[in-house]
C-alpha positions as CSV (number, residue, x, y, z in Angstrom):
1,X,0.0,0.0,0.0
2,X,1.4,3.4,-1.0
3,X,2.8,5.7,1.7
4,X,3.0,8.7,-0.7
5,X,1.1,11.9,0.1
6,X,-2.5,12.1,-1.0
7,X,-1.6,14.6,-3.7
8,X,0.3,11.8,-5.5
9,X,-2.6,9.4,-5.5
10,X,-3.6,10.2,-9.1
11,X,-0.3,8.6,-10.3
12,X,-1.2,5.0,-11.1
13,X,0.6,2.1,-9.4
14,X,2.2,-0.2,-12.0
15,X,1.4,-3.9,-11.4
16,X,3.6,-6.3,-13.4
17,X,2.5,-9.9,-14.0
18,X,5.1,-12.3,-15.2
19,X,4.3,-15.3,-17.4
20,X,5.2,-19.0,-17.7
21,X,8.8,-20.1,-17.3
22,X,9.6,-16.9,-15.4
23,X,9.3,-15.2,-12.0
24,X,8.9,-11.6,-10.8
25,X,12.7,-11.0,-11.0
26,X,12.3,-11.0,-14.8
27,X,10.9,-7.5,-14.3
28,X,13.9,-6.1,-12.3
29,X,15.2,-3.9,-15.0
30,X,11.8,-2.5,-15.8
31,X,11.1,-1.9,-12.1
32,X,14.2,0.1,-11.7
33,X,13.4,2.4,-14.7
34,X,9.8,2.9,-13.6
35,X,10.8,3.7,-10.0
36,X,13.3,6.2,-11.3
37,X,10.4,8.0,-13.0
38,X,8.5,8.2,-9.7
39,X,6.1,5.3,-10.1
40,X,5.1,2.9,-7.4
41,X,5.6,-0.6,-8.7
42,X,4.5,-4.1,-7.7
43,X,5.9,-7.2,-9.5
44,X,3.2,-9.7,-8.5
45,X,3.8,-13.4,-8.1
46,X,1.7,-15.2,-10.7
47,X,0.8,-18.7,-9.4
48,X,0.8,-20.3,-12.9
49,X,-1.7,-22.9,-11.8
50,X,-5.0,-22.1,-13.7
51,X,-6.2,-19.1,-15.6
52,X,-9.3,-18.3,-13.5
53,X,-7.5,-18.9,-10.2
54,X,-4.4,-16.9,-11.3
55,X,-6.6,-14.1,-12.4
56,X,-8.5,-14.2,-9.0
57,X,-5.2,-13.9,-7.2
58,X,-4.0,-10.9,-9.3
59,X,-7.4,-9.4,-8.7
60,X,-6.9,-9.6,-5.0
61,X,-3.5,-7.8,-5.4
62,X,-5.4,-5.0,-7.3
63,X,-8.0,-4.8,-4.5
64,X,-5.2,-4.1,-2.0
65,X,-3.9,-1.0,-3.9
66,X,-5.3,2.5,-3.3
67,X,-5.9,4.5,-6.4
68,X,-5.6,3.8,-10.1
69,X,-3.5,0.9,-11.5
70,X,-1.9,0.1,-14.8
71,X,-1.8,-3.7,-15.3
72,X,1.0,-5.2,-17.3
73,X,1.3,-8.8,-18.4
74,X,4.1,-10.7,-20.1
75,X,3.4,-13.9,-22.1
76,X,0.8,-16.0,-20.3
77,X,0.6,-13.1,-17.9
78,X,-1.4,-11.3,-20.7
79,X,-4.1,-13.9,-20.4
80,X,-4.2,-13.4,-16.6
81,X,-4.5,-9.6,-16.8
82,X,-7.2,-9.9,-19.5
83,X,-9.4,-11.8,-17.0
84,X,-8.2,-10.2,-13.8
85,X,-9.0,-6.6,-14.9
86,X,-12.6,-7.4,-15.8
87,X,-14.9,-5.3,-13.5
88,X,-12.0,-3.5,-11.9
89,X,-12.7,0.2,-12.1
90,X,-9.2,1.0,-10.7
91,X,-7.4,-0.4,-13.8
92,X,-6.9,2.5,-16.2
93,X,-4.8,0.7,-18.9
94,X,-3.7,-2.8,-19.9
95,X,-0.2,-3.3,-21.3
96,X,0.8,-6.5,-23.0
97,X,4.5,-7.3,-23.4
98,X,5.1,-10.2,-25.8
99,X,1.8,-11.5,-24.4
100,X,-1.4,-13.3,-25.1
101,X,-4.5,-11.0,-25.6
102,X,-7.3,-13.6,-25.6
103,X,-10.9,-13.1,-26.4
104,X,-13.6,-14.9,-24.4
105,X,-13.3,-18.6,-24.9
106,X,-9.7,-18.6,-26.2
107,X,-6.7,-20.3,-24.4
108,X,-3.0,-19.6,-24.6
109,X,-2.3,-22.8,-26.5
110,X,-5.1,-22.2,-28.9
111,X,-3.6,-18.7,-29.8
112,X,-0.1,-20.1,-30.0
113,X,-1.2,-22.7,-32.6
114,X,-3.3,-20.2,-34.6
115,X,-0.2,-19.2,-36.6
116,X,3.0,-21.1,-37.4
117,X,6.4,-20.3,-35.9
118,X,6.5,-21.3,-32.3
119,X,9.3,-23.7,-31.4
120,X,8.4,-23.9,-27.7
121,X,6.7,-27.3,-27.5
122,X,9.8,-29.4,-28.4
123,X,11.9,-27.6,-25.8
124,X,9.6,-28.3,-22.9
125,X,9.6,-31.2,-20.5
126,X,6.6,-32.3,-18.4
127,X,6.6,-33.1,-14.7
128,X,3.9,-34.3,-12.3
129,X,2.7,-32.4,-9.2
130,X,0.1,-33.2,-6.6
131,X,-3.3,-31.6,-6.7
132,X,-5.4,-30.8,-3.6
133,X,-7.8,-33.7,-4.4
134,X,-5.0,-36.2,-4.3
135,X,-4.7,-36.6,-8.1
136,X,-1.8,-35.5,-10.2
137,X,-1.4,-32.5,-12.5
138,X,1.1,-31.8,-15.3
139,X,3.3,-28.8,-15.3
140,X,5.9,-27.8,-17.9
141,X,9.5,-26.5,-17.8
142,X,11.7,-25.4,-20.6
143,X,14.8,-27.7,-20.6
144,X,17.6,-25.7,-19.1
145,X,20.1,-26.4,-21.9
146,X,17.5,-25.1,-24.5
147,X,16.2,-22.2,-22.5
148,X,18.7,-19.5,-23.7
149,X,18.1,-20.0,-27.4
150,X,14.3,-20.6,-27.0
151,X,13.3,-17.9,-24.5
152,X,16.2,-15.4,-24.2
153,X,18.4,-15.4,-27.3
154,X,19.2,-11.7,-27.0
155,X,20.2,-11.9,-23.3
156,X,23.8,-12.4,-22.1
157,X,24.3,-16.2,-21.8
158,X,25.1,-16.1,-18.1
159,X,21.9,-14.2,-17.4
160,X,19.9,-16.5,-19.6
161,X,21.3,-19.5,-17.8
162,X,20.2,-18.0,-14.5
163,X,16.7,-17.4,-15.9
164,X,16.7,-21.1,-16.9
165,X,17.7,-22.2,-13.4
166,X,15.1,-20.0,-11.6
167,X,12.2,-20.5,-14.1
168,X,8.8,-21.4,-12.6
169,X,6.8,-24.1,-14.3
170,X,3.3,-23.5,-15.6
171,X,0.5,-26.0,-15.2
172,X,-0.5,-27.4,-18.6
173,X,-4.1,-26.8,-17.5
174,X,-3.5,-23.1,-17.2
175,X,-2.4,-22.9,-20.9
176,X,-5.4,-24.9,-21.9
177,X,-8.0,-23.0,-19.9
178,X,-10.2,-20.5,-21.9
179,X,-10.5,-16.9,-20.9
180,X,-13.8,-16.1,-19.3
181,X,-13.5,-12.3,-19.9
182,X,-11.7,-9.9,-22.2
183,X,-11.1,-6.7,-20.3
184,X,-9.3,-5.1,-23.3
185,X,-12.8,-4.5,-24.8
186,X,-13.4,-1.7,-22.3
187,X,-9.9,-0.6,-21.1
188,X,-7.2,1.3,-23.0
189,X,-4.8,-1.2,-24.3
190,X,-1.1,-1.1,-25.3
191,X,1.1,-3.9,-26.8
192,X,4.8,-4.4,-27.3
193,X,5.4,-7.0,-30.0
194,X,8.7,-9.0,-30.2
195,X,9.7,-9.8,-33.8
196,X,12.3,-12.5,-32.9
197,X,10.0,-14.3,-30.5
198,X,10.2,-18.1,-30.6
199,X,7.5,-18.7,-28.0
200,X,4.6,-16.6,-29.4
201,X,5.0,-15.9,-33.1
202,X,5.0,-12.2,-34.0
203,X,2.2,-12.9,-36.4
204,X,0.0,-14.1,-33.6
205,X,1.0,-11.1,-31.5
206,X,0.0,-8.8,-34.3
207,X,-3.3,-10.5,-34.8
208,X,-4.2,-10.1,-31.1
209,X,-3.0,-6.5,-30.8
210,X,-4.9,-5.4,-33.9
211,X,-8.1,-7.1,-32.7
212,X,-7.8,-5.3,-29.4
213,X,-7.1,-2.0,-31.2
214,X,-4.0,-1.7,-29.0
215,X,-1.5,1.1,-29.3
216,X,1.4,-1.0,-30.6
217,X,5.1,-0.9,-30.9
218,X,7.4,-3.6,-32.3
219,X,10.9,-4.4,-30.9
220,X,13.5,-6.7,-32.5
221,X,13.8,-8.9,-29.4
222,X,13.4,-12.4,-27.9
223,X,10.5,-13.4,-25.7
224,X,12.6,-12.2,-22.7
225,X,12.2,-8.6,-23.8
226,X,11.6,-7.3,-20.3
227,X,15.2,-8.4,-19.5
228,X,16.9,-7.5,-22.8
229,X,15.0,-4.2,-23.5
230,X,13.8,-2.8,-20.2
231,X,13.9,0.7,-21.6
232,X,11.5,0.1,-24.4
233,X,9.2,-1.9,-22.1
234,X,9.2,0.8,-19.4
235,X,8.6,3.6,-22.0
236,X,5.4,1.9,-23.2
237,X,4.2,1.4,-19.7
238,X,4.9,5.0,-18.8
239,X,3.0,6.1,-22.0
240,X,0.0,4.0,-20.8
241,X,0.2,5.5,-17.4
242,X,0.0,9.0,-18.7
243,X,-2.8,8.5,-21.2
């Protein structure tokens, strides 16, 4: 909760939501640049367990913030913010960073497969994890030796290897679950598209951004654009915050 004076309350809090195979530290460079511009920033922990449940969690984060918010999602985090922002009057803008922008009824996997070009599937490995009812769920990792080339080709190798070691797996069910809402229909929308992306083909990103009538910029970057190009990412977020 902000401790800034009431006069500063009109400045939105920036809420950053990471996607699959990442954690909140993937936003570190972006956080530093936004804080230097005077923004309060929260890099929320996305559970990566199911779209509706992940969106409900991010919604609870929004409910704990006083004043307006700009909600930012990377990759699968775009699906999460699309659902989480529905009905949240505090959200003034949605910013999608190399992200899914689903319509109602669409899943992340469905959108990935809509256009050719993704090489993600062959680089992943499944693992089993226990569910609360005693059954087993399936989660996915990117194999560490393939992570740098697949996810972070424009990131220094040592940094990419660290990202690979600290990646958080995503439940397969989360990628298969259809969106139940599309908040971009009623909230100002911005999108940063990554032309060298091997996870979400840029053609798919363009399709989603155009459908959402998003203010769009393109960057020659890998999927890990928040790490490799934090300046361009933070510039778009600041633009959204000032609209």
